[in-house]
N, C-alpha and C positions, 0 to 999 in steps of 0.2 A: 636729843637735839632741841634746842630752844627756838621758839618762833619769834621772829623780829617783831617788836612792839611798834605799831604805827606812829609816826612822828607827828602826823596831822590827820584829824578825823573830821570828816563832814557826815553827819547822820540825819536822815529824815528831815531834809531842808530844801527849800525852793528859793532860787536866786534869779533875779532879773536885772539886766544891764549892770552887773558887778564886773570890776576889773580885777582878774587874778593874774594879770600879766607879769612876766620877769620876776617871778618868785621861786624860791627853792622849796619844793613841797615833796621831795623824794620820800618813798616808803610811806605813802599815805594810805588811808582807807576812806573810801567814799561810798556811802550805802544809802539806798532809798532816797535819792535826791534828784532835783531837776534844775537844769540851768538854761535860762532863756535869754538869748542875746548878750551872752557874757564873753568876755575876752580872757583867753589864756595864752596869749602870744608868748612863745619862748619860755614858758614855765617848766621847770623840771619836776616831773612826776614819776621818776624812775622807780620801777618795781612796786607800783601802786596796785591795790585791789579796788575794783569797782563792782558793785553789785546793785542791780535794779536802778540804773542811772540813765537819765535822758539829757542830751545836749541838743538843744534847738536853736538854730540861727546863730551859733557861737563862732568865734574866731580862735581856732586852734593852731594857727601859723606857727610852725616851728616849735611846737610843744613836744617835750621829751617824755614819752611814756614806755621807754625800753623795758623789757621784761615784766610787763604788767599783765594783769588778769583782768578780763572783762566778762561778767556773767550778767545776762539780761540787760545789756547797755545799748543805747541807740544814739547815733550821730546822725542828726537830721538837718539838712541845709546848712551844713557847716564849711567853714574855710580850714582846710587841713593841710595845705601845702607846706612842704619842707618840714613836716612833722616826723618824729622817730617813734616807731612802734615795733622795733626789732624784738624777735623772741616773744611776742605777745601770745596769749591764749584767749581766744575769743570763743565763748559758748553762749548760744542763743542771743547773739548780738547782731545788730545791723548798721550798715553805713549807707545812707540814703540821701540822693539829691546833693552830694557833697563835692567839693573841689579837692581832689587828693593828688594834685600834681607835685611831682618830685618828692614823694614821701619815701621813707625807709622803713619797710615792714618785713624785711628779710628774716627768714626762720620762724615766722608766725604760724599759728595754727587756728583755723576756723572750723567749728564744729556746729551744725544745726544753725547756721547763720546765713545772712544774706547781705550782698552788696548789690545796690540798685542805683542806676541812672547817675553814675559818678565818673569823673575822668581821673585815671591814674597814670597819665602820661609822664614819661621821664622818671618812673619810679623803680625802686629796688624791691623786687618780689622774688629774689632768689630763694630757693628752699621753702617757700610758703606751701602750706598743705590746706585744701579745702576739703572737708568730709561731710557728706550729707547736708550739703548747703546749696544756695542758689546764687548765681551770678547773672544778673540782668541789665541790659542797657549800659554796658561799661565799655569804656575805651582803654585799652592797653597799647599805648603808642611809645616806641622807644624805650621800652622797658627791659630791665634785667630780670629774666624769668627762668634762670638756670634750676633744674630740678624742681620746677612748679608742679605740684601734684594735685589732681582732682579726683576724688573717690566718691562715687555716688553723688554726683553734683549735676544740676540742671543749669545749663547755659543757654540764655537767650539774648540775641542781638549783641553779642560779645564782639568787639573789634579788636583782633590782635594785628598790630601793624609795626613792622620794623622792630620787633622785639626778638631777644634771645631766648629761645625755648628749648635749648639744648638739654637733653636728657629729662624733659618734661614727660609727665605720664597723665593720661585721662583713662580712668578705669570705672566701668559700670556707670558711665555718664549719659545724659540725654542732652542733645544740642539742637538748638533752633536758630538758624541764621547766624552761625558762630563759627565760619571757616577758619582754618589755620592756612592762611595765604602764603604763597612763596616768597613774599618780601620779608618773612620771619626767618630767623635761623632755627632750623628744625632738626639739627643733627642728633640722631638717636632718639627722636621723639617717639613715644610709645602710646598707641591706643588700643584698648582691649573692652569688648562689650560696649561700645559706644554706638548709640542709635541716634539718627538724624531725622528730626521731625520736618515735615514738609511745610 
């Protein structure tokens, strides 16, 4: 089986205040690079591989990163509303201090990753899996979270509000101030070996 050759490559580069918006960059490779205050609005990066990449103060509104792989990637203080990350694989990657309202991240997998101080309101997180990860100071309001799985995850100050957590599972997790309140849809929600910190 042949491996698809990247159509666009960024390697070992730093960019500041560069505009990458409204471009077709599907099937790209971005490696060992940093982006500061750059714009990626509505750019197509479907099935892109990102390794050792930092996005700081960037605008990724409406960016399409469906089916992409993120290894050691950090999004810090970014605008990520209306972006698409469906079926993404996030390993050792972080989303920090970012606006993630109305994003589509359905079917993604997070391993040894962290999302911190970000708002995911009105987002599609159906079938998302977090494993050996941390979720801190996060707002999940009016979210689709059907079959949302957390395995060996630390949750602190996570606000679940008016979200559909039907068939979601929390296994071997530790929670601190992260209750599943009754204003959520919790049909067949399952918890096992979950400890609650005072």
